[in-house]
N, C-alpha and C positions, 0 to 999 in steps of 0.2 A: 614442256616446262616454259618455253619461251611464249607460248600462247597464254599461259596463266599469268606470267610476269611481264607481259608487254615488252619483250626483248630487252629488259633491263640486264645490266652486266651481272654475272655471277662470279663470286670469289670463292676460293678454296676455303671450305668451312671445317676442315679437319680439327682445328683447334678452337672451334666455336660451338659446334653442335655435333652430337653423336646419335647414331640410330642403331638399335639392336633388334634383330628379327631372326628367327630360325632360318638356316639355309634351306632346309626342306620342311615344309609345314606338315604337321600331322593331320590338320583339318583346314582346308582352304577357306572355309567360311568363318573361322575364328582364329586368325593368325595373330599372335601377340606381337606388339610393337612397343618399344620404349624409346623415348626421345630424351636426351640429356644435354643441358647446356654445359659448356666447358670454359666459359670466361672466368678468369681469375678474379678474386675479390678486389684486387688492385686496379682492375680495368674500369675505366670511367664509363664505358659503354654498357648498355643493357640490351637483352633480347626483348624485342617488342612483340614479334609474332613468329610462330613456327608453322610452316605449311608442309603437310605430308602429301607426297605425290607418288601414286602407284602407277607407273608409266603405262602398263598394258591393260589397265582396267578401262571399262567403257567410259567412265567419268573419272579421269586420272586424279583430280584433286580430292583426296579422301577426307581431309579435314584441315582447317586453319585455326590455330589456337592463338588467341590474344592474351598476353600475360599481364596481369595487374601490375601497375607501376611500383607499388609498394609491397607486393606479395612475395617477391623473390622466389618465384616458381623455377625450380631447376630440373625437375623430372616429370614427365608425363607418360603414362602407359595406357594403352587401350587395346582393342581387338578389331581386326579388319578382315574384309574379304579380299582375296587375291584371285584374279580370274585366269591368269596365265603366268608362266615363268616370266619374271620381270625384274628390272631394276626398280628400286624404291628410293626416292630422294627425300631428304629433309632440308628445307630451305628456311634459314633464320634471317629475319630482317632485324637489324640492330638499330639502336638509337642514332647512329651516324648516317642512317638512310641507305646503307649498303646491304646487299644480299649475300649470304654465305651458304654454300651447299655442300652436302655430303651424301653418300649413297651406300646402299647394300643391295645384294641380289637374293631373291627368294624363289625357290622352286615350289610352285603350287599351281593348281588349275581348277576351274569350275566353281570357285567360291561365290561369285556373284549370282550364279544361277542355282546354287544348291537349295533344296527345299528347306522351308522353315523348320526349326526344331520343335516348335510348339504348334498345335493346331489352331485354327482361326478363332474358335470360341475361347480357348485358354488365353490366347494373345489378347483378345478383346477384354477379358476380365482383368488382365494385368496392365492394361493400357494406362500409361502415365504414372504408375506407382513408382515412388522414389525411395531409395534407401541410401543412407549416408553412414559411413564408418570413418573413424579417425584412429590413427595409429601414432604411437610415440615410442621411441627407444628408451630403455631404462636410464641412460645417462642424460637424457634431455630434461632440462629444468622447466620452470613455469613459463608463462607467456613470453613472447618474442623469440622463442626457440623454434627450430625446424620441426615441422609436423608432416605426416603423410596422411592423406585422406582419400576416400573412394566414394564416388557417386555412381549409383546404378539406377537405370531407368527401364521400366517395363515397356517395351515397344517392339513391334515386329521388324521395324526398319526394312521394309520390303524394298528390294532393289529395282523392281520393274522387269527383271529378267527371270524371275522364278515362275514356274508353271504350277497351277493348281492341279493336283494329281487326280481330282474327280472330274472337273470340267475340261481339263486340258487347255485352259485359257491362261494367258499370262496374268499374274497378279499385279495390279497397278503399283507403281512406286509410291511409297508412303514411309517417310522416315523423319527422324529428328534432324532439323536443319539449323537449329540454334540452341545453344545452352549457355547460361550465364551463372556464375557462382560468386558469392560475396561473403566476407566475414563482416557482420554488421552491414555498413553501407560502402565498404571498401572493396573494389573489384579484386578478385583472386584470379579467375580464369574464365575465358569465354571461348566457345567453340562454334565454328561454322561447319556443319557436317554435310556429308553426302551419302550416296548409296553404298560406299565402300565400308562404312562403319557397321560392324556386325549387329545382329539381332540382340535386343536388350543391351543398349549401349552401357559400357562400363569404363569409367575414366578414373585412374588412380594418379595422384600427383603429390608433389612435395610443395610446401609453402612455409612462410614464416608467420606465426601467429602474432596478431597485434593486440591480443587480450580481449578480442570481441566476445560478446555474450551469446551470439547466435550466428549460425551459418545458414545462408539462404541459397536456394537454387530456383531457376526458372528455365523451363525448356519449351520450345515451340516445334511443331511438326509441320509437314507440308500440306496438311489438311486444315491448318489454322488453329489446332488445339493448343491451349496454353496450360502447362502444368507447373504448379508452384508448391514449394514446401520449404519449411525452415526447421532447424534443429538447434537445441542448446549446444553451444560450443564447449568442449572440454579443454581447459587451459591448464590443467593440473600437471600435465606431463606424464600421466599414467596411462 
């Protein structure tokens, strides 16, 4: 962690950021993780970024999420690969410039080298396909209330540690390394990703609607592909 954060001081983040993962993963290649901010509404600080660090993975920084200044993102869920029994840290950088850390422990192994669930041709056909879903609880009203949304991207997200079962050669690393989301032109969430994000990246998050008419997404991968899509935003609260 000190390599990633250049020896910056780390503060106890138990009242700033929460991390939830299963103690023992059912499938080390798709381990669910949820990050939640804990700042009270009265706190003048805000969470600027959240970095997910899987200590024993070959590339420990799994993802860095930048939270839109006006989006009020309080929860992010995704799926990750876990290569060995490991501590997993969530590091929140707040608007006061300080870092706050919390951790959990996960029992899983072999996730980074696990074979892809889809064959190469199927993965190629789905490359860059995006799906967007929006959720709202019955008690939520129209625009400016809290929403939950999910973005799914068809991509093999090869880790570089997986072996082709036919050729017995390692499949080169090939993954989504940048994702940006907006409501109209207002940033909601951005992700800098690595090899630890599971095949077909799936990000679910909460945010506050600003009444935007459209939701936009742009993803880039390590081969230079750019995938863009937009959807009509549902601000009805239904």
